[in-house]
Backbone bond lengths (Angstrom), bond angles and torsions (degrees), N, CA, C in turn:
res aa  C-N    CA-C-N  psi(-1)  N-CA   C-N-CA  omega(-1)  CA-C   N-CA-C  phi
1 X - - - 1.465 - - 1.526 108.81 -
2 X 1.306 117.20 130.18 1.458 121.08 -176.35 1.521 110.74 -72.58
3 X 1.322 115.46 143.18 1.451 120.47 175.65 1.519 109.35 -69.87
4 X 1.317 115.48 146.91 1.467 118.20 178.96 1.516 112.13 -68.88
5 X 1.350 115.30 -12.31 1.463 119.07 179.72 1.528 112.02 -91.41
6 X 1.333 117.69 -7.77 1.452 119.95 178.06 1.532 109.82 -74.18
7 X 1.337 117.41 146.28 1.463 119.23 -179.28 1.520 111.26 -63.98
8 X 1.314 116.53 146.52 1.451 122.23 178.54 1.518 107.73 -105.99
9 X 1.315 116.40 127.25 1.450 120.51 -175.43 1.523 109.44 -100.90
10 X 1.330 117.32 120.84 1.469 119.90 -177.25 1.526 111.70 -66.48
11 X 1.305 115.28 143.38 1.463 120.72 175.65 1.524 110.83 -85.87
12 X 1.318 116.57 -23.41 1.465 121.50 -177.65 1.529 108.90 -126.55
13 X 1.328 116.42 132.83 1.464 120.81 179.00 1.526 108.96 -129.42
14 X 1.323 115.43 128.45 1.465 121.49 176.42 1.525 107.18 -92.69
15 X 1.331 115.79 117.76 1.469 122.13 -167.08 1.529 110.52 -114.89
16 X 1.333 119.00 114.92 1.468 120.32 173.51 1.528 111.04 -68.77
17 X 1.313 115.93 144.11 1.458 121.28 177.07 1.535 108.96 -123.84
18 X 1.331 118.28 161.88 1.469 120.79 -175.00 1.524 112.97 -56.30
19 X 1.335 115.63 144.95 1.466 120.46 176.61 1.531 110.62 -89.62
20 X 1.309 116.95 -3.81 1.457 120.52 179.01 1.519 110.76 -175.27
21 X 1.319 116.36 -64.51 1.455 121.83 -178.91 1.526 109.83 -79.27
22 X 1.332 116.67 116.70 1.467 120.32 -175.72 1.517 112.60 -65.15
23 X 1.331 117.15 -17.32 1.455 120.06 178.46 1.513 113.83 -72.48
24 X 1.349 117.02 -7.03 1.461 120.06 -176.58 1.525 113.44 -84.67
25 X 1.317 119.16 -3.21 1.456 119.52 179.01 1.526 109.35 -72.42
26 X 1.328 116.95 144.11 1.462 120.58 -176.20 1.528 110.93 -87.73
27 X 1.338 115.37 158.91 1.463 120.34 176.54 1.523 110.95 -60.89
28 X 1.322 116.41 -37.68 1.456 120.00 -179.82 1.524 111.00 -66.07
29 X 1.325 116.32 -38.68 1.461 119.70 177.22 1.525 110.71 -63.95
30 X 1.335 117.00 -43.55 1.463 120.98 179.10 1.522 110.57 -60.31
31 X 1.323 116.68 -46.60 1.467 120.29 -179.48 1.524 111.38 -62.98
32 X 1.337 116.46 -39.23 1.467 120.01 179.02 1.521 110.97 -63.12
33 X 1.324 117.18 -42.99 1.462 120.74 179.63 1.524 111.02 -66.28
34 X 1.321 117.03 -37.94 1.468 120.37 179.30 1.528 112.16 -65.74
35 X 1.336 116.12 -34.34 1.457 120.41 -175.46 1.526 113.01 -90.42
36 X 1.330 117.41 -6.82 1.463 120.30 -176.29 1.527 111.37 -69.99
37 X 1.328 115.50 141.73 1.465 120.58 171.22 1.524 110.72 -80.79
38 X 1.320 115.58 -23.12 1.462 121.48 -178.60 1.519 109.01 -153.02
39 X 1.329 116.54 137.42 1.457 121.69 175.06 1.520 108.05 -115.17
40 X 1.326 116.26 118.43 1.468 121.49 175.74 1.517 107.53 -95.31
41 X 1.336 116.75 124.64 1.461 119.97 -172.93 1.523 110.25 -136.70
42 X 1.325 114.56 156.38 1.461 121.04 -176.17 1.528 111.80 -63.82
43 X 1.333 115.95 -44.68 1.461 121.78 179.89 1.525 106.99 -138.34
44 X 1.325 117.09 112.01 1.465 120.19 -174.64 1.526 111.80 -61.39
45 X 1.329 117.41 -35.28 1.470 119.44 -179.96 1.526 111.06 -67.93
46 X 1.331 116.34 -41.83 1.464 120.50 178.96 1.527 110.26 -65.23
47 X 1.321 117.01 -47.32 1.461 121.05 -176.84 1.525 111.55 -67.25
48 X 1.331 116.81 -30.42 1.458 119.76 179.86 1.519 111.51 -61.60
49 X 1.329 116.98 -32.43 1.468 119.58 177.85 1.518 110.94 -64.02
50 X 1.344 116.66 -42.34 1.462 120.28 177.66 1.518 110.85 -66.10
51 X 1.318 117.11 -44.54 1.468 120.50 -178.17 1.525 111.14 -65.72
52 X 1.318 117.14 -37.32 1.470 119.52 176.37 1.520 110.43 -64.42
53 X 1.339 116.59 -40.04 1.462 120.74 177.33 1.524 110.94 -60.17
54 X 1.330 116.24 -37.78 1.466 121.38 -179.46 1.528 112.57 -86.15
55 X 1.323 116.24 -1.85 1.471 122.78 -177.63 1.526 110.97 57.77
56 X 1.334 114.47 46.52 1.464 121.98 178.30 1.522 107.93 -116.22
57 X 1.330 115.77 127.02 1.459 121.12 178.10 1.524 108.32 -121.22
58 X 1.314 116.13 103.11 1.459 122.08 178.83 1.537 109.02 -134.27
59 X 1.322 117.30 155.82 1.472 119.45 177.47 1.527 110.91 -61.99
60 X 1.338 115.96 139.73 1.466 121.87 -179.16 1.521 110.11 -117.37
61 X 1.335 114.56 149.23 1.453 121.86 173.61 1.519 107.65 -141.51
62 X 1.323 118.18 142.21 1.464 120.28 -178.08 1.527 110.79 -78.14
63 X 1.324 115.48 142.08 1.471 122.65 175.88 1.522 106.59 -145.14
64 X 1.338 115.58 99.52 1.456 119.62 -177.54 1.522 109.57 -134.59
65 X 1.335 115.21 -179.88 1.467 120.03 -173.57 1.529 113.08 -57.13
66 X 1.328 117.11 -30.53 1.463 120.23 -173.54 1.524 113.65 -87.91
67 X 1.347 117.85 -14.12 1.473 118.19 -178.88 1.525 113.78 -128.49
68 X 1.346 117.09 1.72 1.456 119.17 -174.04 1.528 112.30 -58.31
69 X 1.324 116.86 -46.52 1.460 119.41 -177.88 1.529 111.33 -61.51
70 X 1.329 117.63 -36.78 1.464 121.08 -179.87 1.527 111.86 -73.99
71 X 1.334 116.88 -28.48 1.462 120.89 -178.58 1.536 112.74 -77.63
72 X 1.323 117.30 -22.85 1.462 120.51 -170.72 1.525 112.92 -55.92
73 X 1.324 120.98 -49.52 1.480 119.00 -178.63 1.530 112.87 -57.60
74 X 1.331 116.96 -41.69 1.462 119.98 179.34 1.524 111.28 -63.72
75 X 1.324 116.85 -45.22 1.466 119.72 -178.26 1.524 111.46 -67.80
76 X 1.325 117.09 -38.91 1.464 120.10 177.10 1.529 110.01 -61.61
77 X 1.323 116.70 -44.31 1.465 121.01 -179.65 1.521 111.17 -63.03
78 X 1.312 116.61 -42.45 1.467 119.89 179.95 1.520 110.83 -65.97
79 X 1.331 117.23 -37.06 1.466 120.04 176.48 1.527 110.30 -66.08
80 X 1.324 117.41 -41.90 1.477 120.47 178.06 1.530 111.63 -61.51
81 X 1.333 115.63 -30.34 1.458 120.13 -179.61 1.521 112.89 -83.31
82 X 1.336 115.95 4.52 1.464 119.58 172.77 1.509 116.18 100.22
83 X 1.327 117.88 0.57 1.451 119.02 179.11 1.530 110.50 -74.50
84 X 1.316 115.45 142.56 1.460 121.26 175.33 1.529 108.14 -92.98
85 X 1.348 115.08 121.57 1.462 120.83 -173.66 1.518 109.85 -116.43
86 X 1.327 116.39 129.11 1.469 122.06 174.65 1.522 108.45 -105.68
87 X 1.338 116.32 136.05 1.455 122.73 178.97 1.519 108.53 -111.44
88 X 1.335 116.77 123.68 1.462 120.49 176.61 1.520 109.06 -132.62
89 X 1.334 116.22 157.36 1.458 121.76 172.33 1.523 108.07 -112.54
90 X 1.318 116.57 -176.90 1.464 118.84 -178.45 1.520 111.87 -63.02
91 X 1.329 116.83 -33.44 1.465 120.84 -179.21 1.523 109.02 -163.81
92 X 1.329 116.12 142.31 1.458 119.96 176.75 1.513 112.75 82.73
93 X 1.324 115.10 -157.48 1.462 122.19 -173.63 1.523 110.77 -93.21
94 X 1.317 118.32 126.60 1.468 120.24 176.84 1.527 111.09 -55.37
95 X 1.316 115.60 152.53 1.471 125.33 177.95 1.525 113.26 85.19
96 X 1.322 119.12 -22.66 1.464 121.37 -179.39 1.522 109.03 -93.05
97 X 1.335 116.08 92.47 1.470 122.78 -172.76 1.523 111.20 58.52
98 X 1.297 116.39 24.46 1.454 124.08 177.82 1.519 108.28 -138.32
99 X 1.339 117.83 162.81 1.463 119.80 178.12 1.527 111.86 -62.42
100 X 1.326 115.73 161.02 1.459 121.26 174.27 1.512 114.63 129.46
101 X 1.347 117.18 -28.58 1.457 118.72 -173.99 1.529 112.16 -62.68
102 X 1.329 117.52 -43.15 1.466 119.80 -178.57 1.522 111.02 -64.83
103 X 1.327 116.48 -37.85 1.466 119.19 177.97 1.525 111.00 -69.49
104 X 1.332 117.11 -41.14 1.470 120.01 177.53 1.530 110.33 -59.31
105 X 1.321 117.18 -43.93 1.463 120.77 178.92 1.527 110.71 -62.58
106 X 1.344 116.80 -39.00 1.462 120.11 178.12 1.527 110.82 -64.86
107 X 1.326 117.11 -38.93 1.473 120.38 176.68 1.525 110.36 -61.00
108 X 1.318 115.89 -44.73 1.467 119.94 179.59 1.524 111.18 -64.08
109 X 1.329 116.13 -45.94 1.467 120.42 -177.59 1.521 111.98 -65.28
110 X 1.337 116.83 -33.47 1.461 120.41 -175.95 1.526 112.61 -103.08
111 X 1.345 115.30 14.62 1.462 122.72 172.98 1.531 112.78 58.43
112 X 1.328 115.09 41.52 1.459 121.42 171.39 1.524 107.75 -91.21
113 X 1.318 117.16 124.99 1.463 120.31 -179.56 1.530 110.03 -62.20
114 X 1.340 116.58 130.30 1.461 120.29 177.59 1.524 109.05 -145.47
115 X 1.322 114.46 161.11 1.460 120.06 173.94 1.522 108.48 -144.39
116 X 1.319 115.20 159.00 1.467 121.97 179.50 1.526 108.02 -120.94
117 X 1.315 116.89 123.42 1.459 120.52 179.52 1.529 110.76 -83.64
118 X 1.329 117.52 145.77 1.464 119.78 171.70 1.522 109.57 -74.87
119 X 1.321 115.72 155.77 1.455 116.93 179.00 1.516 112.98 169.34
120 X 1.322 117.06 -161.05 1.465 122.00 -172.74 1.524 113.37 -60.76
121 X 1.328 115.38 142.25 1.457 122.09 174.68 1.520 108.59 -154.68
122 X 1.318 116.55 128.52 1.468 120.04 177.74 1.524 110.98 -65.44
123 X 1.330 116.60 -25.53 1.464 120.72 -176.93 1.525 110.46 -65.88
124 X 1.308 117.03 -56.87 1.466 119.77 -177.44 1.527 111.72 -71.04
125 X 1.331 116.94 -33.21 1.465 119.66 178.28 1.527 110.48 -62.64
126 X 1.333 116.67 -47.03 1.460 120.42 179.56 1.514 111.51 -66.47
127 X 1.323 117.13 -40.28 1.463 121.13 -178.29 1.522 110.78 -59.64
128 X 1.317 117.13 -48.64 1.466 120.62 -178.33 1.526 110.52 -68.72
129 X 1.336 116.59 -44.70 1.462 120.45 -175.82 1.522 112.74 -66.52
130 X 1.326 118.01 -26.97 1.465 120.72 -177.31 1.522 112.79 -66.79
131 X 1.323 116.52 -27.83 1.461 119.66 -175.00 1.513 113.45 80.19
132 X 1.326 117.52 0.89 1.462 120.88 176.59 1.532 109.62 -76.25
133 X 1.338 118.20 161.49 1.465 120.40 179.79 1.531 110.37 -54.23
134 X 1.333 118.08 122.51 1.465 120.15 -174.48 1.519 114.65 -80.97
135 X 1.315 116.94 -12.63 1.463 118.21 177.51 1.526 108.83 -150.72
136 X 1.342 115.85 136.78 1.471 124.16 -3.74 1.516 111.25 -75.74
137 X 1.341 114.51 159.08 1.454 119.60 173.82 1.520 108.35 -141.77
138 X 1.332 115.49 161.88 1.463 120.21 176.45 1.520 109.19 -140.22
139 X 1.319 115.49 147.91 1.458 121.98 179.90 1.521 107.75 -121.82
140 X 1.332 116.71 131.76 1.456 120.79 -173.49 1.522 113.85 -121.91
141 X 1.330 116.95 20.59 1.458 119.27 177.09 1.516 111.96 66.63
142 X 1.329 116.53 -151.15 1.462 121.23 -179.31 1.515 110.42 -78.39
143 X 1.319 115.96 139.41 1.457 120.92 173.45 1.528 110.00 -63.57
144 X 1.322 115.22 152.89 1.460 120.33 -176.80 1.524 111.04 -65.68
145 X 1.325 115.09 147.01 1.464 120.37 179.56 1.527 110.94 -66.96
146 X 1.331 117.44 -39.52 1.459 120.81 -177.05 1.524 110.46 -76.32
147 X 1.326 114.90 133.61 1.466 120.89 -172.85 1.522 112.29 -61.28
148 X 1.339 117.73 -41.16 1.461 120.41 -178.73 1.512 112.35 -62.45
149 X 1.331 117.11 -45.57 1.463 120.66 179.70 1.528 110.94 -69.41
150 X 1.334 115.41 -33.63 1.469 119.23 176.13 1.525 110.27 -62.46
151 X 1.328 116.13 -41.27 1.459 120.24 178.67 1.518 112.32 -60.89
152 X 1.332 116.96 -39.47 1.461 120.23 178.53 1.525 111.03 -66.88
153 X 1.337 116.71 -39.03 1.461 119.86 176.96 1.528 111.27 -62.68
154 X 1.317 115.66 -43.11 1.462 120.13 -178.48 1.529 111.19 -68.62
155 X 1.318 117.82 -38.66 1.459 120.77 178.04 1.524 110.20 -63.47
156 X 1.328 117.14 -41.56 1.464 120.65 178.13 1.523 110.74 -61.78
157 X 1.337 116.56 -38.94 1.466 120.15 178.37 1.522 110.90 -66.52
158 X 1.312 116.70 -41.41 1.465 120.53 179.47 1.522 111.47 -63.34
159 X 1.319 116.48 -32.89 1.464 121.08 -177.23 1.526 113.19 -85.59
160 X 1.315 117.61 -15.01 1.467 120.27 -174.83 1.528 110.54 -76.19
161 X 1.303 115.50 162.58 1.460 120.19 179.20 1.506 112.67 -99.99
162 X 1.328 116.66 29.77 1.462 120.39 -177.66 1.517 109.99 -141.26
163 X 1.310 116.55 164.35 1.456 120.70 173.11 1.523 108.38 -75.20
164 X 1.324 116.04 128.01 1.455 121.44 -176.34 1.520 109.52 -114.15
165 X 1.335 115.47 135.66 1.457 121.51 -179.50 1.522 109.98 -119.23
166 X 1.335 114.56 140.60 1.465 122.22 173.77 1.521 108.59 -133.04
167 X 1.320 116.86 149.70 1.453 121.03 161.94 1.528 107.14 -87.28
168 X 1.329 115.87 146.82 1.461 119.82 177.32 1.521 108.74 -144.11
169 X 1.321 115.62 145.48 1.463 119.81 178.25 1.530 108.97 -79.88
170 X 1.329 117.55 149.16 1.469 120.26 -178.02 1.525 112.92 -58.67
171 X 1.343 117.78 -40.20 1.467 118.49 -174.94 1.524 112.38 -73.57
172 X 1.347 117.76 -18.57 1.475 119.22 177.85 1.522 112.52 -96.02
173 X 1.326 118.29 -11.42 1.464 120.46 -175.58 1.527 112.57 -56.20
174 X 1.335 121.18 -47.27 1.474 119.47 179.77 1.528 112.49 -56.81
175 X 1.328 117.09 -42.22 1.457 120.51 179.03 1.518 111.03 -63.98
176 X 1.332 116.75 -41.14 1.462 120.94 179.39 1.526 111.03 -64.28
177 X 1.323 117.04 -39.84 1.464 120.23 178.65 1.525 111.09 -68.73
178 X 1.321 117.34 -31.03 1.469 120.26 174.42 1.530 110.56 -63.36
179 X 1.330 115.94 -42.40 1.467 120.29 178.40 1.522 110.01 -62.40
180 X 1.322 116.38 -45.48 1.464 119.98 179.80 1.523 111.34 -62.34
181 X 1.330 116.52 -37.03 1.460 119.96 179.21 1.521 110.99 -65.79
182 X 1.325 116.52 -36.35 1.465 119.96 176.68 1.528 111.34 -68.75
183 X 1.329 116.90 -36.22 1.462 120.98 -175.48 1.534 112.49 -82.61
184 X 1.329 116.22 -41.63 1.474 120.39 -174.66 1.523 108.84 -154.56
185 X 1.326 117.84 77.59 1.466 120.67 -172.67 1.524 114.46 -61.90
186 X 1.333 117.75 -26.82 1.458 120.07 -175.28 1.527 113.73 -103.15
187 X 1.345 117.10 7.26 1.463 119.01 179.93 1.535 109.57 -75.68
188 X 1.320 118.39 128.28 1.458 120.39 174.38 1.536 110.05 -65.02
189 X 1.321 116.43 137.77 1.455 121.56 176.03 1.523 108.43 -140.26
190 X 1.320 116.26 176.14 1.465 120.73 177.04 1.522 108.69 -139.75
191 X 1.307 116.08 136.80 1.458 122.65 171.87 1.522 106.94 -114.39
192 X 1.332 115.35 112.62 1.465 121.14 178.39 1.527 108.00 -98.97
193 X 1.307 115.88 128.86 1.472 119.94 -173.18 1.519 110.74 -130.53
194 X 1.334 116.12 136.75 1.464 122.82 174.33 1.531 112.10 54.65
195 X 1.318 117.33 46.80 1.462 121.28 -177.62 1.526 111.71 -57.78
196 X 1.309 115.38 135.94 1.470 127.61 179.37 1.528 113.48 72.21
197 X 1.325 117.51 -3.63 1.458 120.19 -178.97 1.528 110.69 -93.05
198 X 1.314 116.36 175.54 1.463 121.70 -175.57 1.518 112.09 -58.25
199 X 1.334 117.41 -39.34 1.459 120.65 -176.08 1.522 111.95 -105.53
200 X 1.324 116.56 36.80 1.468 121.32 176.42 1.527 110.65 -58.67
201 X 1.327 115.71 132.88 1.460 120.60 176.06 1.521 109.73 -140.65
202 X 1.334 115.70 145.38 1.458 122.00 171.58 1.519 107.43 -123.00
203 X 1.312 115.81 115.61 1.463 121.74 -177.00 1.526 108.86 -102.93
204 X 1.335 116.13 118.66 1.456 122.00 176.29 1.527 109.59 -108.96
205 X 1.298 115.07 145.84 1.459 120.53 176.62 1.510 109.64 165.06
206 X 1.308 116.36 -179.05 1.460 119.50 175.24 1.531 108.96 -75.89
207 X 1.320 115.35 166.22 1.463 119.42 177.18 1.521 110.63 -54.89
208 X 1.337 115.68 -44.45 1.464 120.19 -178.75 1.533 111.16 -63.66
209 X 1.325 116.86 -44.69 1.467 120.24 -178.20 1.529 111.80 -62.36
210 X 1.319 116.44 -43.79 1.460 118.33 -178.52 1.524 111.53 -74.26
211 X 1.319 116.70 -30.92 1.465 118.76 175.50 1.526 109.82 -62.94
212 X 1.325 116.86 -42.70 1.460 120.50 178.63 1.523 110.90 -66.45
213 X 1.324 116.61 -39.59 1.468 121.10 -178.36 1.524 110.83 -63.42
214 X 1.324 116.80 -50.22 1.465 119.86 -174.34 1.529 112.51 -79.53
215 X 1.324 117.87 -18.54 1.464 119.23 177.37 1.525 111.40 -69.01
216 X 1.329 117.01 -19.01 1.466 121.69 -178.51 1.523 112.48 -99.26
217 X 1.340 117.62 4.61 1.457 120.91 -174.85 1.526 110.90 -135.08
218 X 1.313 115.88 150.94 1.461 120.72 173.64 1.522 107.02 -81.48
219 X 1.318 117.08 121.76 1.466 121.91 -175.57 1.520 109.33 -89.10
220 X 1.327 115.73 131.43 1.460 121.44 177.14 1.529 109.44 -131.76
221 X 1.312 115.32 161.19 1.464 120.41 170.89 1.517 114.50 92.24
222 X 1.327 114.16 177.63 1.465 122.47 179.54 1.531 108.93 -78.99
223 X 1.335 116.37 136.09 1.461 121.92 -172.64 1.526 110.51 -122.33
224 X 1.344 115.91 134.94 1.464 122.07 166.86 1.524 107.00 -120.84
225 X 1.324 116.01 124.93 1.469 122.09 178.29 1.522 108.55 -102.36
226 X 1.333 116.17 128.88 1.465 120.69 -178.39 1.519 110.01 -121.76
227 X 1.329 115.34 131.97 1.458 122.59 178.65 1.525 107.85 -122.92
228 X 1.343 117.94 115.55 1.462 119.72 -178.67 1.519 111.14 -78.49
229 X 1.323 117.32 166.89 1.470 119.49 176.29 1.524 110.47 -67.05
230 X 1.326 117.42 159.87 1.468 119.66 177.48 1.525 110.11 -59.81
231 X 1.320 117.20 146.33 1.462 119.08 177.62 1.518 110.82 -63.43
232 X 1.313 114.66 142.06 1.463 118.73 179.14 1.530 109.63 -74.97
233 X 1.315 117.45 142.01 1.467 119.27 178.44 1.521 110.82 -63.55
234 X 1.318 115.50 144.57 1.457 119.55 -179.64 1.535 110.58 -62.86
235 X 1.311 114.37 139.07 1.461 119.49 179.44 1.515 110.44 -77.33
236 X 1.285 115.66 140.16 1.465 120.72 175.85 1.517 107.92 -107.36
237 X 1.347 115.33 102.31 1.466 119.80 -176.41 1.535 112.57 -90.62
238 X 1.347 114.99 4.24 1.477 116.46 -179.37 1.525 110.18 -67.24
239 X 1.296 116.34 141.54 1.477 121.77 -179.89 1.520 110.42 -114.63
């Protein structure tokens, strides 16, 4: 019987991967992938490029939004049988707008040892780089596809007292900026694009300014939209 003071080795590890620059992967993440008996990944073809770059050859299995629930029993069983399983997504930290949360919850519920490694995330990278107040902040994943629901999400962000972050697709960004211009044309915002990659850009300006800027350009790449809290009214210290 193992002593309670002996280290416990997780059977499942959630491993962040680079959001763009392959040099951002950690040594601990590399070692975990090398030692894994199985790597569950969002897209095996995408992940294979990273693993080839790292010269790691391990068995792969797909784990994405459409099959995660069906994969859970198999992965739980393999973990119970002693296999070491690494969970990765296409980029960044699993579970954050990426697959993995349902499996992590199943591990917790069924007492499968797991750990989560620190590492790259577009959320925290964009938050810090924007220069907006970093706390409190909230992240709401991808904006809704339907324009009406997107407008309600954006209005809630404009009214909140925190910095709000959304992911947005490049082809919907102009439409989203049009909505913001209608709701709050003079509110400062930030569009972070292609973070950590060669053509990384952070665009600051009012909703109207950025709407005009992006309406004249073809938008490409991964997008994070940041909306800061409303400016606080100036204090009147006169007595």
